[in-house]
NUZALO-82142 format. One record per residue (C-alpha): residue in three letters; x, y, z. Coordinates in steps of 0.2 Angstrom, whole numbers, plus 5000, padded with zeros to 4 digits. Example, Ala and Ser with C-alpha at 12.3 -4.5 7.8 and 13.67 -1.06 7.14 Angstrom:
// NUZALO-82142
ALA506249785039SER506849955036
***
This chain:
// NUZALO-82142
MET498950125159LYS498650305154ARG498450315136LYS500050435135ASN500850295144PHE500250185130LEU500850295116VAL502650285125ALA502650105128LEU502150055112LEU503850145105ALA504750015116PHE505449855109VAL505949685116CYS505749525106ALA504549445116GLY504149325100VAL502349375100LEU502349435081ARG503549345068ALA504649465058ASP503949445042GLU502149515050GLY501849685049MET501749845038TRP502849965049LEU503150145048LEU504750215040GLN504350365055LEU504450245069ILE506050125065LYS507050195077GLN505850225090GLN505350045090ASN507049995088SER506549865073ILE508149895066GLU509049785077LEU507749665072MET508149685053LYS509949655057LYS509549475064GLN508549445050GLY510249485038LEU509849675035LYS511649775033LEU511049945032GLU510650065047ALA509050145051ASP509550325041ASP509750215026LEU508050175027TYR507450325032ASN508150505036PRO507150635038GLY508650755038GLY509650675022VAL509450575007SER508850395010LEU508150225000LYS506350305007ASP506750444992ALA506950324978VAL505150244980GLY503650344977ILE501450324973PHE501350264954GLY499650344947GLY498350334961GLY498550164968CYS500350074965THR502050084970GLY503450144958GLU505250144963ILE506750254955ILE508150154946SER509150274935PRO509850444939GLU508550514925GLY507050474933LEU506750294926ILE505350204936LEU505150044937THR503149954942ASN501949824937HIS501349774920HIS499449784929CYS500149954937GLY500450044921TYR498949924913GLY497950084910ALA499450194902ILE499650064890GLN497750054887GLN497550224884HIS499150234872SER498350084862SER497250054847VAL497049914834GLU498150024824HIS499450034838ASP499049874847TYR500649894863LEU499349784875THR499649634862ASP501349694855GLY502049774870PHE502949944868TRP504750004867ALA505550194866MET507150174859ASN507550354861ARG506850504875SER505850564859GLN505050414858GLU504450424876LEU502350424877PRO501750574886THR500250494898PRO498850644904GLY498350594920LEU499650504926ARG500750564941PHE502150504952THR502150564970PHE503650584981ILE503550595002THR504550735005ARG504250745024ILE503150665037GLU502750775055GLU502050705070ILE500350795074THR499750675088ASP499850785103LEU499050945093VAL497650845089ASN497450765107LEU497550965114LYS496050995102ILE495350885107LYS495750925127ASN495151115123GLY493451065115GLU493951105097VAL493550955092ASP492850795098GLU493450635095TYR492750565081THR492750715071ALA494650715071GLN494650565063THR493350625047ARG494450685032PRO493550875033PHE494250885048LEU495950855044ALA496050895028LYS495751085035LEU497051065048ALA498350995035GLN498251145025GLU498351265041LEU499951195045PHE500551185027ALA500351395026LYS501551375040SER502551285033ASP504451325025LEU503551215009TYR502051315007GLY502051374990LYS503351254984LYS502851174965GLY502051014966ILE501850994985ASP500250954993VAL499850905012GLN498850745019ALA498550715038LEU497850565044PRO497450435058PHE498350295063TYR498050145076ALA496150195072GLY496650365080ASN497750345094ARG499050435082TYR499050575070TYR500350605055LEU500450745042PHE501350705026TYR502150825015ARG502050744997LYS502950814980VAL501750774963TYR502650764945SER501250774933ASP502550744918VAL502550554917ARG502950464901MET502750274896VAL504650234892ALA504450004891ALA503049884892PRO503149694887PRO501649644876SER500449544888SER500849394885VAL502349434894GLY501749554907LYS500149474909PHE500449304908GLY499449164915GLY498149304915GLU496549274925THR496949104928ASP498649114937ASN498049274946TRP498549264965MET499249084962TRP501048994964PRO501748944955ARG501949114944HIS502949154928THR502249304924GLY503749464919ASP502449584927PHE503349744923SER503349924914MET504350064914PHE503950254914ARG504950434917ILE504650554926TYR505050734917ALA505250904924ASP505551104919ALA507251164920ASN507451174938GLY507050994942GLU505251064947PRO503550954946ALA502851044929ASP501350994919TYR501850934902ALA502751034890ALA504050984874ASN505651064883ASN505250974901VAL506850874905PRO507150694914LEU507250724934LYS508850704940THR508350634956PRO509150644975LYS509150434976TYR508950294965LEU509150104967THR510650004965ILE510049834954SER510849664959ILE511049524948LYS512049434959GLY510549314961LEU509749264978GLU509649084989GLU508249045002GLY508449115018ASP508949275011TYR508549435018ALA507149545007MET506349695012ILE504849775002MET504649965004GLY502950064998PHE501150084999PRO500149955004GLY498050025003SER497049935016THR497249815027TYR495949755042ARG496849655053TYR496049745070LEU494349685065THR493149565078THR492249405073ALA490849475068GLU491649605058VAL492449485048GLN490849365045SER489949555038ARG491549565026MET491249385020ASP489249375019ALA488949575016GLN490449635005ASN491149484997GLU489849384992PRO488949524983ARG490449574974ILE490749394968THR488949394961ILE488849524953ARG490649544944THR490449344939VAL488949414927ALA489849554922LEU491549474918ASP490549344908VAL489849454897LEU491249564893ARG492549414891GLU491249364876ALA491349534869MET493149554870ALA493449394864ALA492449434848SER493249594844ASP495049674844GLN494349854846THR493149784861ARG494549684867ILE495749834868GLN494249964876TYR493749844890ALA495649784893SER496049874909LYS494049884915TYR493949704914ALA495749664922GLY494949784936ILE493649714939SER494349524936ASN495749564952TYR494649584968TRP493349484960LYS494549324961ASN495249414977SER493549414985ILE493349234981GLY495249164988MET494849265004ASN493149175008LYS494049025006ALA495449065014ILE494549125031VAL493648955032ASP495448855029ASN496548965038ASP495248985053VAL495149145054LEU493449155064GLY494249025076VAL495749165078LYS494949315080ALA493849225093ALA495549175103GLN496049345102GLU494449405108LYS494349295122ASN495949375128PHE495749535126GLU494249525135ALA495349425150PHE496449595147ALA495149725150LYS494349665167GLY494649805179LYS494849915165PRO493250005162GLU493850095147TYR494249915139GLU492849815147GLY491449735133VAL492149855120VAL492149695107ASP490449645112LYS489849825108ILE490749805092ASN490049635087ALA488149685092LEU488249835081VAL489149755067ASN487649625065GLU486349755066GLN487049815051MET487249665044SER485649665032VAL486049855026ASN487849825024ARG487349695011GLN486149785003GLY487549925001TYR488649824992TYR487349744981LEU486949914976SER488449964972GLU489249844965ALA487849834951PHE487450004948SER488950104952ASN490449984948VAL490049874931ILE488749964921GLU489450114915PHE488050214906ILE487250244925ARG488750234936ARG488750444939ASN487750514952VAL487050674944LEU485750734948ILE484650874937ASP483450944945ASP484251114946PHE484051104927ARG482051054927LYS481951214939ALA482751304926ILE481751254914GLU480151304923ALA480751464926LYS481451504909ASP482951544920GLU484451564905ALA486051574913GLY485051404924ILE484751314906LYS486551364901LYS487151294914GLY486051114913THR486451104896GLU488351114899LEU488250984914LEU487150864900GLN488550874888SER489850864899LEU489050704905PHE488750644887THR490550644885ALA491350564898ILE489950404897HIS490350394878ASN492250404878LYS493350304867ASP493550154879TYR491550144879ASP490450034871HIS488850054870GLU487849894866VAL489349784877ASP488849904891ARG486749864885ARG487249664888VAL487949704905ALA486549804909LYS485349674906ALA486249534913ILE486349644930LEU484749674933PRO484049504937VAL485349454947TYR485149604956ALA483449564958ALA483749374963ASN484549434979ILE483749604985SER481949584991PRO480649704981ASP480449804997GLN482149824996ARG482649894980PRO482850044971ALA481150134965PHE481550104946TYR481249904949GLN479349974951THR479350054934ILE480049874927ASP478549784933LYS477149914929GLU477849984912PHE478649844906LYS477849694916GLY479449644922ASN480149624908THR482049704912ASP482749674893ALA481249774886TYR481649914901VAL483449894896ASP483249934879ALA481950084880MET483250164892TYR484750114880ASP483850194864LYS482750324871SER483850424884ILE484250584880LEU486050544883ALA486150374874ASN486850464858LYS487150614851ALA485650634841ASN484550604856LEU485550734866ASP485350854852LYS483550844848PHE483150894867LEU484551024869LYS483651114853LYS482151114865PRO482351084881THR480651034892VAL480350944910LYS479150834901ALA480550734893LEU481750764907ASP480550674918LYS480150554908ASP481650494904LEU482150334910MET484250334912LEU484150484925SER482650444933PHE483650274934ILE485150384943GLY483950474954ALA483250324962LYS484950244963ILE485550394972GLU483950404982LYS484350214986LEU486050244991GLN485450415003GLU484250295010LEU485650165015SER486950275019THR485950355032GLN485750205040ILE487450145038ALA487950295046ALA487150285061PRO488350175071GLU489750255063LYS490250375076GLU489950235091LEU491050125081THR492450235077LEU492650265096LEU492750065098HIS493750035086LYS494950155095ALA494850095111TYR495049935107ILE496749965097ARG497150065110GLY496949915123LEU497649775108GLY499249875109GLU499449865127MET499249685127LYS500549665116LEU501749775126PRO503249765126THR503149675108PRO502649855097SER501049855085TYR500949915067PRO499450015062ASP498349945049ALA498949995032ASN498250155022PHE499150185007THR500450285017ILE502450205015ARG503050065023LEU504249945025THR504049765028TYR505549645028GLY505849455031ASN506549315021VAL506649225002LYS505849075008GLU504748925001TYR503048855008GLN501848695011PRO500048735003ARG499448555008ASP499948385014GLY501248315004VAL501548484991THR502948604994TYR503148754983LYS505048804979TYR505448984981TYR505649034962THR505248984945THR506148974927THR505749004910ASP505548814911GLY503948824918ILE503348974905LEU503648824889GLU502648684900LYS501148824903GLU501048874883ASP499348854876PRO499348934858THR497348924859ASN497349034875ARG497649204876GLU498149204894PHE499649064890ASN500249134872VAL502249144872PRO502949264859ALA503949174847LYS505449284850LEU505549234869LYS505049044866GLN506749064855LEU507749144866ILE507349024879LEU507548854871SER509248924865LYS509648964882ASP510149154877PHE510049224893GLY511549334892ARG512149404912TYR510449374917ALA510349174920MET510649074936LYS512448994939ASN511548834935GLY511148904918GLU509348924921MET508449074918PRO507349154932VAL505649224933CYS504749254949PHE505449204969LEU504249204984SER504849305001THR503849295017ASN503549505016ASP501949565021ILE500949655009THR499449705000GLY498449824986GLY499549954985ASN501249884987SER501149824969GLY502749884959SER503649894977PRO505449864977VAL506049714984LEU507849754993ASN509049634999ALA510149655014ASN511149795006GLY509349894998GLU509949854981LEU508449784970ILE508049594967GLY506249614960ALA504549714961ALA503049634972PHE501649604960ASP500449484970GLY500249364986ASN499749184985TRP498049094984GLU498249015002SER498449175011LEU497049295003SER496449315022GLY498149405024ASP497349575024ILE496349525041SER497449385047PHE499349355046ASN499849185043SER501749175046GLU501848995039LEU500649005023GLN500949215019ARG501949245004CYS502349384993ILE502749354975ASN503949434966VAL504749474947ASP506449434948ILE507549584941ARG508649474930TYR506949414921ILE506749594920LEU508249644912PHE508049504902ILE506749554893LEU507249724892GLU508949674884LYS508249534873LEU506649544870GLY506349734869ASN508149784861CYS508249894876SER510149914879HIS510050094880LEU508950094897ILE509949954904ASN511450084902GLU510950204912MET510550094929THR511950034941ILE512149854942VAL513049744952GLU513549594946
***
């Protein structure tokens, strides 16, 4: 089949039953062409396609955006009020917290607009317009302006996006930027116009004993009793346009906001999620799945286990350290546990067997089709050849770029050295400014030099135990020769004597900068050796990249043809998607059934005053015991907390709105279940569940615990 015919046929739809309705992160712009709206209606949807996505008008899409840099948020009032997850707002909550104002522990509730806290660096992004540019890119390939590989690279697409932006009617508008991306491994391309608001203020956040109830223990687990939500507000200039923070900015009047339903839900009810899933890898081959387990997940688990042990102990001993490291610890922990669960689920769910069967089917399909024959074998061979190099790369980045802060940044000072040698005053000034900015970046309010020293002492020996001497960065030679293999002594010397170890050392050096001082500095030589090893490994990893990219383009195109007439969806890439399914229980193993919802009874069952993860605020406990749930209780008088749905989500979907058949908000997605953590690679319709916090619990906490009836009065609520 010709490529053009594949792209046309890809848009056709016949309900052939190859994919389950609840599998797929579907592109909004293809809803009509793929005719998936009809299948959604069979599942229970009562809306039309234009209600979900309307390029010429207002739709549900216009109430959903990117919160920060890696989550989803939704607008729930005409005054720009944002709902997202607590863990999505966690960095902002931590940013505003101190020992004196511990919003992580106590929560934060703005009683009026003047108390809403400006949050520098936080942004909210709407998708203004989506345009297909596949034909344009293919024309450039055909005309020899770009090759098939380069067409998928960021530099080419960024340049193309800017060229198209400059010709558009949105060029020069405030807050508008553009992004061009490949889909289906480069078989399609789209251009996204985005409107970015930079004045986003913190409005409400429950205490962590609600927003993170269950902590690390319950993460990725069901049953769940976590009130994982926080609220922010978008502010704009007087014309409703994006503007940096100013005291006279006003709440954004949004063209669309979500109606909230507290009517309740039953098993089997329709549920859809609109959001920005980050990354999935549904089209990996068997060798690539094995590489994910051994070369990526295993290094992450090994290194982060050690770092988390150190941080956990330090945070337990000091409230100041706990607040400083709260967000960093959560970030390190989240995908540490995800990697553990993924490796287990890949085995338990026989993902390698599923992939092998798919490859066998593809091999049969590919016979007599030269563009597809041998594609999978070539991919697997290249990946197996690269397995060792990839493993080295992940160990290096996990150990020395992800968990040790003092040496995390990749900064070289060669130009400073040359300027000192040449007595170049302008160059010396520039080098001085570089070191000063680097010092400020390292020694920020959330950095503890002694805690980081302990992390470094724990990590260096573990890295060495997993990487052979000939594959380690050059600073291990310094440890062996100058410190007789004593990594603790080496770390102490670096953390005590480096130019950037403390302000006194920096000031002393800058008074009389010398090449000798730069050359003998252990921290700077550490970074130099790390960069050298990263570059060496990057070169090796990049060697087969072009061939693999083109092989994947052919493989995914072929898989799409093989599945026809059932449409295919592209892997997630942090662009807006729609997933639909139903509220549903599941059976994780023989003799065990998990019902589809939890209640506040489970909060009291899990309560453990000796464990910070399972503390229950006294006021919340009293509300539960007295059953003071107001209008948010279920018909039987119980108070719902979380519920399950069959929606297909991944990281980036955190905070996404869960909508009922009428497009009304019934919850916020925040997690997946343990048994399906291989879902980013292979979707299992029997086990895959999305964990959502019920909107009724959110409103109950907001009103009864936070005394924020004024916020609820902003919302449109259907009872």
